[in-house]
VODRENPA-460605 format. One record per residue (C-alpha): residue in three letters; chain; x negated, y, z. Coordinates in steps of 0.05 Angstrom, whole numbers, plus 5000, padded with zeros to 4 digits. Layout:
# residues N
+-----+---+------+------+------+
:   r : c :   xx :   yy :   zz :
+-----+---+------+------+------+
: ala : A :    X :    Y :    Z :
...
+-----+---+------+------+------+
END
This chain:
# residues 388
+-----+---+------+------+------+
:   r : c :   xx :   yy :   zz :
+-----+---+------+------+------+
: met : A : 5069 : 4735 : 5236 :
: ala : A : 5058 : 4687 : 5300 :
: gln : A : 5137 : 4673 : 5302 :
: his : A : 5130 : 4651 : 5221 :
: asp : A : 5062 : 4609 : 5240 :
: arg : A : 5098 : 4573 : 5293 :
: leu : A : 5155 : 4547 : 5248 :
: leu : A : 5110 : 4533 : 5189 :
: ala : A : 5071 : 4487 : 5234 :
: trp : A : 5131 : 4459 : 5265 :
: ala : A : 5165 : 4438 : 5194 :
: arg : A : 5134 : 4459 : 5135 :
: trp : A : 5186 : 4450 : 5076 :
: pro : A : 5239 : 4488 : 5117 :
: thr : A : 5201 : 4539 : 5127 :
: leu : A : 5178 : 4551 : 5049 :
: leu : A : 5261 : 4556 : 5042 :
: leu : A : 5251 : 4616 : 5086 :
: leu : A : 5223 : 4650 : 5030 :
: pro : A : 5284 : 4646 : 4981 :
: leu : A : 5340 : 4655 : 5030 :
: gly : A : 5305 : 4705 : 5068 :
: phe : A : 5287 : 4741 : 5002 :
: ala : A : 5363 : 4740 : 4981 :
: gly : A : 5386 : 4750 : 5049 :
: cys : A : 5356 : 4821 : 5058 :
: ala : A : 5368 : 4843 : 4992 :
: trp : A : 5450 : 4830 : 5001 :
: leu : A : 5443 : 4863 : 5069 :
: thr : A : 5400 : 4915 : 5036 :
: arg : A : 5453 : 4926 : 4987 :
: arg : A : 5514 : 4926 : 5028 :
: phe : A : 5491 : 4963 : 5092 :
: ala : A : 5422 : 4996 : 5075 :
: pro : A : 5418 : 5011 : 5009 :
: glu : A : 5364 : 5075 : 5030 :
: ala : A : 5325 : 5021 : 5067 :
: ser : A : 5301 : 4981 : 5008 :
: gly : A : 5228 : 4969 : 4975 :
: ser : A : 5167 : 5001 : 5015 :
: gly : A : 5207 : 5067 : 5039 :
: ile : A : 5161 : 5126 : 5023 :
: pro : A : 5191 : 5141 : 4951 :
: gln : A : 5256 : 5152 : 4994 :
: val : A : 5211 : 5203 : 5032 :
: ile : A : 5182 : 5238 : 4976 :
: ala : A : 5245 : 5251 : 4948 :
: ala : A : 5278 : 5272 : 5015 :
: ala : A : 5209 : 5318 : 5024 :
: arg : A : 5220 : 5350 : 4950 :
: glu : A : 5302 : 5372 : 4957 :
: arg : A : 5314 : 5445 : 4969 :
: gln : A : 5338 : 5471 : 5043 :
: gly : A : 5420 : 5453 : 5050 :
: arg : A : 5412 : 5398 : 4991 :
: trp : A : 5448 : 5332 : 5022 :
: asp : A : 5402 : 5286 : 5051 :
: gly : A : 5442 : 5225 : 5043 :
: gln : A : 5417 : 5165 : 5087 :
: arg : A : 5344 : 5170 : 5056 :
: val : A : 5317 : 5189 : 5122 :
: thr : A : 5363 : 5182 : 5177 :
: leu : A : 5365 : 5144 : 5242 :
: lys : A : 5415 : 5087 : 5205 :
: thr : A : 5366 : 5072 : 5158 :
: ala : A : 5299 : 5070 : 5197 :
: leu : A : 5345 : 5019 : 5242 :
: trp : A : 5364 : 4982 : 5190 :
: lys : A : 5294 : 4983 : 5154 :
: thr : A : 5255 : 4965 : 5218 :
: val : A : 5305 : 4899 : 5227 :
: leu : A : 5294 : 4881 : 5155 :
: thr : A : 5224 : 4880 : 5146 :
: ala : A : 5216 : 4858 : 5210 :
: ile : A : 5265 : 4791 : 5182 :
: met : A : 5230 : 4793 : 5117 :
: leu : A : 5152 : 4780 : 5158 :
: val : A : 5192 : 4728 : 5201 :
: cys : A : 5201 : 4694 : 5131 :
: gly : A : 5126 : 4699 : 5116 :
: ala : A : 5144 : 4757 : 5061 :
: ser : A : 5077 : 4785 : 5024 :
: val : A : 5096 : 4855 : 5057 :
: gly : A : 5062 : 4906 : 5101 :
: arg : A : 5094 : 4956 : 5159 :
: glu : A : 5064 : 5014 : 5130 :
: gly : A : 5107 : 5035 : 5086 :
: pro : A : 5175 : 5029 : 5118 :
: thr : A : 5139 : 5061 : 5184 :
: val : A : 5129 : 5122 : 5145 :
: gln : A : 5206 : 5125 : 5130 :
: val : A : 5222 : 5098 : 5198 :
: val : A : 5184 : 5157 : 5231 :
: ala : A : 5210 : 5210 : 5178 :
: gly : A : 5275 : 5185 : 5196 :
: val : A : 5277 : 5189 : 5271 :
: met : A : 5238 : 5261 : 5267 :
: arg : A : 5292 : 5287 : 5218 :
: thr : A : 5349 : 5260 : 5266 :
: leu : A : 5323 : 5288 : 5333 :
: thr : A : 5306 : 5355 : 5303 :
: arg : A : 5373 : 5367 : 5253 :
: gly : A : 5408 : 5432 : 5280 :
: leu : A : 5351 : 5454 : 5306 :
: lys : A : 5347 : 5533 : 5298 :
: gly : A : 5269 : 5553 : 5295 :
: gly : A : 5206 : 5525 : 5290 :
: pro : A : 5186 : 5480 : 5224 :
: gly : A : 5235 : 5461 : 5170 :
: arg : A : 5268 : 5412 : 5147 :
: arg : A : 5222 : 5394 : 5096 :
: ala : A : 5157 : 5398 : 5134 :
: ile : A : 5191 : 5356 : 5199 :
: ile : A : 5194 : 5301 : 5145 :
: ile : A : 5124 : 5304 : 5116 :
: ala : A : 5097 : 5311 : 5187 :
: gly : A : 5139 : 5238 : 5201 :
: gly : A : 5110 : 5206 : 5134 :
: ala : A : 5042 : 5222 : 5159 :
: ala : A : 5051 : 5203 : 5233 :
: gly : A : 5078 : 5131 : 5205 :
: val : A : 5017 : 5117 : 5170 :
: ala : A : 4969 : 5145 : 5221 :
: ala : A : 5010 : 5100 : 5273 :
: ala : A : 5011 : 5037 : 5227 :
: phe : A : 4930 : 5033 : 5209 :
: asn : A : 4918 : 5077 : 5275 :
: thr : A : 4883 : 5121 : 5224 :
: pro : A : 4904 : 5193 : 5244 :
: ile : A : 4861 : 5235 : 5193 :
: ala : A : 4883 : 5188 : 5137 :
: gly : A : 4954 : 5203 : 5161 :
: val : A : 4938 : 5278 : 5146 :
: val : A : 4908 : 5267 : 5087 :
: phe : A : 4971 : 5216 : 5061 :
: ala : A : 5014 : 5277 : 5079 :
: val : A : 4978 : 5326 : 5035 :
: glu : A : 4963 : 5277 : 4974 :
: glu : A : 5026 : 5240 : 4968 :
: leu : A : 5083 : 5272 : 5006 :
: ala : A : 5073 : 5344 : 4999 :
: ala : A : 5090 : 5366 : 4927 :
: asn : A : 5050 : 5429 : 4921 :
: phe : A : 4988 : 5404 : 4924 :
: glu : A : 4956 : 5398 : 4859 :
: arg : A : 4937 : 5335 : 4833 :
: arg : A : 4880 : 5351 : 4795 :
: thr : A : 4854 : 5391 : 4846 :
: his : A : 4842 : 5342 : 4899 :
: ile : A : 4808 : 5300 : 4840 :
: thr : A : 4764 : 5350 : 4824 :
: val : A : 4747 : 5362 : 4908 :
: ile : A : 4735 : 5289 : 4913 :
: leu : A : 4682 : 5291 : 4844 :
: val : A : 4649 : 5352 : 4872 :
: val : A : 4641 : 5322 : 4932 :
: val : A : 4612 : 5249 : 4909 :
: leu : A : 4566 : 5285 : 4865 :
: ala : A : 4539 : 5319 : 4925 :
: gly : A : 4523 : 5261 : 4968 :
: leu : A : 4491 : 5226 : 4902 :
: ala : A : 4448 : 5281 : 4900 :
: ala : A : 4435 : 5280 : 4968 :
: tyr : A : 4419 : 5206 : 4974 :
: ala : A : 4374 : 5209 : 4908 :
: val : A : 4332 : 5266 : 4942 :
: gln : A : 4331 : 5250 : 5017 :
: gly : A : 4353 : 5173 : 5016 :
: asp : A : 4400 : 5147 : 5070 :
: tyr : A : 4393 : 5199 : 5120 :
: ala : A : 4434 : 5222 : 5182 :
: tyr : A : 4431 : 5295 : 5209 :
: phe : A : 4420 : 5272 : 5274 :
: gly : A : 4383 : 5212 : 5251 :
: val : A : 4409 : 5137 : 5248 :
: leu : A : 4441 : 5116 : 5314 :
: gly : A : 4454 : 5045 : 5290 :
: gly : A : 4434 : 4996 : 5251 :
: asp : A : 4474 : 5011 : 5188 :
: ala : A : 4454 : 4970 : 5121 :
: pro : A : 4421 : 5008 : 5069 :
: leu : A : 4471 : 5034 : 5023 :
: lys : A : 4432 : 5033 : 4952 :
: ser : A : 4475 : 4970 : 4938 :
: ala : A : 4539 : 5003 : 4957 :
: trp : A : 4517 : 5065 : 4904 :
: leu : A : 4509 : 5009 : 4856 :
: ala : A : 4567 : 4971 : 4866 :
: ala : A : 4612 : 5031 : 4878 :
: pro : A : 4626 : 5046 : 4799 :
: val : A : 4639 : 4972 : 4778 :
: ile : A : 4689 : 4948 : 4835 :
: gly : A : 4723 : 5019 : 4828 :
: leu : A : 4736 : 4996 : 4763 :
: ala : A : 4759 : 4931 : 4777 :
: gly : A : 4797 : 4940 : 4834 :
: gly : A : 4830 : 5011 : 4787 :
: leu : A : 4851 : 4965 : 4731 :
: cys : A : 4882 : 4909 : 4774 :
: gly : A : 4916 : 4963 : 4824 :
: gly : A : 4941 : 4998 : 4759 :
: leu : A : 4968 : 4933 : 4731 :
: phe : A : 5012 : 4915 : 4791 :
: ser : A : 5041 : 4985 : 4796 :
: arg : A : 5059 : 4980 : 4719 :
: leu : A : 5090 : 4913 : 4728 :
: leu : A : 5133 : 4936 : 4792 :
: thr : A : 5159 : 4994 : 4752 :
: thr : A : 5178 : 4958 : 4689 :
: ile : A : 5225 : 4918 : 4748 :
: val : A : 5246 : 4961 : 4795 :
: gly : A : 5238 : 5033 : 4756 :
: pro : A : 5288 : 5069 : 4724 :
: gly : A : 5272 : 5031 : 4652 :
: asn : A : 5317 : 4994 : 4614 :
: asn : A : 5288 : 4931 : 4596 :
: pro : A : 5318 : 4861 : 4598 :
: val : A : 5290 : 4843 : 4670 :
: ala : A : 5305 : 4911 : 4697 :
: arg : A : 5374 : 4902 : 4664 :
: trp : A : 5383 : 4837 : 4702 :
: arg : A : 5353 : 4854 : 4767 :
: arg : A : 5413 : 4907 : 4766 :
: ala : A : 5467 : 4865 : 4746 :
: arg : A : 5448 : 4796 : 4786 :
: pro : A : 5410 : 4828 : 4846 :
: val : A : 5412 : 4782 : 4906 :
: leu : A : 5409 : 4727 : 4853 :
: phe : A : 5337 : 4767 : 4826 :
: ala : A : 5314 : 4763 : 4901 :
: leu : A : 5325 : 4689 : 4911 :
: gly : A : 5288 : 4673 : 4850 :
: cys : A : 5224 : 4719 : 4871 :
: gly : A : 5236 : 4682 : 4934 :
: ala : A : 5222 : 4614 : 4898 :
: val : A : 5163 : 4649 : 4863 :
: ala : A : 5131 : 4673 : 4932 :
: ala : A : 5147 : 4604 : 4955 :
: ala : A : 5113 : 4566 : 4898 :
: val : A : 5055 : 4615 : 4898 :
: ala : A : 5049 : 4601 : 4975 :
: leu : A : 5049 : 4531 : 4974 :
: ala : A : 4995 : 4533 : 4907 :
: ser : A : 4950 : 4579 : 4958 :
: gly : A : 4952 : 4535 : 5014 :
: gly : A : 4995 : 4578 : 5054 :
: leu : A : 4948 : 4639 : 5040 :
: thr : A : 4996 : 4690 : 5016 :
: phe : A : 5043 : 4685 : 5082 :
: gly : A : 5049 : 4751 : 5113 :
: ala : A : 5014 : 4823 : 5106 :
: gly : A : 4947 : 4788 : 5100 :
: tyr : A : 4903 : 4811 : 5157 :
: ala : A : 4873 : 4757 : 5181 :
: gln : A : 4847 : 4737 : 5108 :
: ala : A : 4823 : 4809 : 5108 :
: lys : A : 4786 : 4798 : 5180 :
: ala : A : 4752 : 4741 : 5161 :
: leu : A : 4728 : 4770 : 5094 :
: leu : A : 4693 : 4838 : 5129 :
: gln : A : 4665 : 4787 : 5174 :
: asp : A : 4625 : 4761 : 5125 :
: his : A : 4668 : 4700 : 5101 :
: pro : A : 4671 : 4700 : 5030 :
: glu : A : 4693 : 4633 : 5013 :
: gln : A : 4764 : 4667 : 4998 :
: gly : A : 4751 : 4709 : 4936 :
: leu : A : 4785 : 4710 : 4865 :
: gly : A : 4834 : 4669 : 4884 :
: leu : A : 4854 : 4697 : 4953 :
: ala : A : 4868 : 4761 : 4901 :
: val : A : 4903 : 4729 : 4848 :
: trp : A : 4953 : 4693 : 4887 :
: lys : A : 4965 : 4762 : 4938 :
: phe : A : 4976 : 4799 : 4872 :
: leu : A : 5028 : 4745 : 4854 :
: ala : A : 5060 : 4742 : 4926 :
: ser : A : 5065 : 4813 : 4928 :
: leu : A : 5083 : 4829 : 4865 :
: ala : A : 5145 : 4783 : 4879 :
: ala : A : 5166 : 4804 : 4947 :
: ser : A : 5165 : 4878 : 4926 :
: ala : A : 5213 : 4860 : 4856 :
: ser : A : 5258 : 4835 : 4903 :
: gly : A : 5284 : 4898 : 4931 :
: ala : A : 5280 : 4879 : 4997 :
: pro : A : 5252 : 4922 : 5048 :
: gly : A : 5172 : 4915 : 5057 :
: gly : A : 5108 : 4951 : 5050 :
: ile : A : 5053 : 4945 : 4985 :
: phe : A : 4997 : 4981 : 5034 :
: ala : A : 4972 : 4927 : 5081 :
: pro : A : 4977 : 4866 : 5018 :
: ser : A : 4945 : 4911 : 4971 :
: leu : A : 4891 : 4923 : 5024 :
: thr : A : 4881 : 4841 : 5031 :
: thr : A : 4886 : 4835 : 4951 :
: gly : A : 4826 : 4886 : 4946 :
: ala : A : 4787 : 4850 : 5000 :
: gly : A : 4795 : 4789 : 4959 :
: leu : A : 4771 : 4829 : 4888 :
: gly : A : 4708 : 4857 : 4930 :
: ala : A : 4690 : 4787 : 4960 :
: ala : A : 4692 : 4755 : 4890 :
: phe : A : 4643 : 4807 : 4873 :
: ala : A : 4600 : 4793 : 4938 :
: arg : A : 4587 : 4720 : 4910 :
: ile : A : 4568 : 4744 : 4838 :
: ser : A : 4502 : 4774 : 4855 :
: pro : A : 4455 : 4799 : 4915 :
: ile : A : 4476 : 4872 : 4889 :
: phe : A : 4547 : 4875 : 4919 :
: ala : A : 4528 : 4879 : 4997 :
: gly : A : 4582 : 4825 : 5030 :
: arg : A : 4623 : 4870 : 5072 :
: asp : A : 4604 : 4931 : 5028 :
: ala : A : 4631 : 4904 : 4976 :
: val : A : 4696 : 4879 : 5011 :
: val : A : 4705 : 4947 : 5035 :
: leu : A : 4701 : 4983 : 4964 :
: gly : A : 4744 : 4927 : 4933 :
: met : A : 4801 : 4950 : 4995 :
: ser : A : 4791 : 5015 : 4971 :
: ser : A : 4797 : 5011 : 4903 :
: tyr : A : 4851 : 4970 : 4894 :
: leu : A : 4894 : 5003 : 4946 :
: ser : A : 4865 : 5076 : 4899 :
: gly : A : 4896 : 5032 : 4832 :
: val : A : 4962 : 5015 : 4865 :
: val : A : 4980 : 5082 : 4895 :
: gln : A : 4936 : 5125 : 4854 :
: ala : A : 4921 : 5167 : 4916 :
: pro : A : 4841 : 5155 : 4915 :
: leu : A : 4824 : 5214 : 4975 :
: thr : A : 4872 : 5170 : 5023 :
: ser : A : 4849 : 5101 : 5003 :
: ala : A : 4780 : 5120 : 5013 :
: val : A : 4793 : 5156 : 5085 :
: ile : A : 4837 : 5104 : 5106 :
: leu : A : 4783 : 5052 : 5099 :
: met : A : 4723 : 5080 : 5136 :
: glu : A : 4778 : 5098 : 5190 :
: met : A : 4794 : 5021 : 5190 :
: thr : A : 4729 : 5001 : 5180 :
: arg : A : 4696 : 5051 : 5224 :
: ser : A : 4649 : 5057 : 5168 :
: pro : A : 4631 : 5139 : 5156 :
: gly : A : 4562 : 5110 : 5130 :
: leu : A : 4608 : 5086 : 5064 :
: val : A : 4647 : 5154 : 5055 :
: gly : A : 4611 : 5175 : 4989 :
: pro : A : 4615 : 5103 : 4965 :
: leu : A : 4680 : 5091 : 4976 :
: met : A : 4697 : 5162 : 4947 :
: leu : A : 4664 : 5144 : 4889 :
: ala : A : 4698 : 5069 : 4878 :
: ala : A : 4766 : 5096 : 4893 :
: leu : A : 4761 : 5159 : 4845 :
: ile : A : 4733 : 5108 : 4791 :
: ala : A : 4791 : 5066 : 4808 :
: arg : A : 4847 : 5121 : 4798 :
: trp : A : 4818 : 5143 : 4732 :
: ala : A : 4822 : 5066 : 4703 :
: ser : A : 4892 : 5058 : 4743 :
: gly : A : 4917 : 5117 : 4695 :
: trp : A : 4897 : 5071 : 4637 :
: val : A : 4948 : 5025 : 4660 :
: met : A : 4993 : 5060 : 4696 :
: pro : A : 5000 : 5140 : 4672 :
: glu : A : 5040 : 5166 : 4731 :
: pro : A : 5033 : 5145 : 4805 :
: leu : A : 5076 : 5089 : 4830 :
: tyr : A : 5115 : 5125 : 4886 :
: his : A : 5127 : 5188 : 4841 :
: val : A : 5161 : 5153 : 4788 :
: leu : A : 5204 : 5114 : 4845 :
: ser : A : 5221 : 5172 : 4877 :
: arg : A : 5260 : 5198 : 4813 :
: ala : A : 5313 : 5146 : 4834 :
: trp : A : 5324 : 5182 : 4896 :
: leu : A : 5325 : 5248 : 4885 :
: gly : A : 5392 : 5285 : 4895 :
: gly : A : 5408 : 5239 : 4955 :
: lys : A : 5428 : 5175 : 4906 :
: ala : A : 5421 : 5110 : 4929 :
: ser : A : 5380 : 5064 : 4892 :
: ser : A : 5359 : 4990 : 4892 :
: ala : A : 5290 : 5005 : 4876 :
+-----+---+------+------+------+
END
């Protein structure tokens, strides 16, 4: 992003052209040299982990794909695309670990190595080791019953609510810091969770309509003219960047950090523009993740609520918005709650975070009945390449 900021300051209009040209160029390079490196990379890892031992892995989790994934994601970021490095990191680390352990006798099996690599990718990208473990269990491991973990979260949330109602905001060893009262967070969690879930579900539904296994006119055009389609996605991203005053360039780390530091001047506008820019980048077929852009979109959504009423405490509303929208997009509520708890160092918010993420998962299911990554992973089963 630093390189892109320098280019933008040096030549604004030529830099805007990097988006359509970069999208088209990366889409062409991906299809020509590493089709398994397209998109976020998490569906490829899920598909590879689900294959039985002895089945052909293709290039989904190999060193070649990892190298192309790294280079092409970096190019997308230099061009200013609204993508993150978390999904790519999951595929890169899984590919590296699978390559280094190929042919070894004894020890963990192939599937365990792939899942462990994916978990390490999330942990390394966000510096959230617990979230990495949770992500592996919730998303990558197919033998973890989804209804079971939703039940677990619901029971934990109810226990937290009961404890809060009876004893207030208490800590086992006493309050060690100056945490803000949690009453507003508990009140805000259902509202923000509902909004974040619906918006996140809409993002996933639109993305799977474009890049999923469907046969609608847009999907058919994308498959018939992938590079031209990517060029059009880049043009949309450039138009959004221009209209937003440059808010949508990159993953959005700076914008989300500003909102977390109680600067809520960028709220709903940031959420809307980031939603569109991330959808354009993800639909292009070029490598890039959706985790970090989703967090920024959710931060804008939470900040918008913070401006409505004092019930929605500024920083807490932003954190709840990030967790809710991410849960709505990927439908992984436990990962969404834990990753925000670790990233923001807010263990006191874990109850409201889980409540918001669970409601978001429920609301997202109205719009998107099946989780995004699991829909996209079907195209990669059997070692088949896909442009999704």
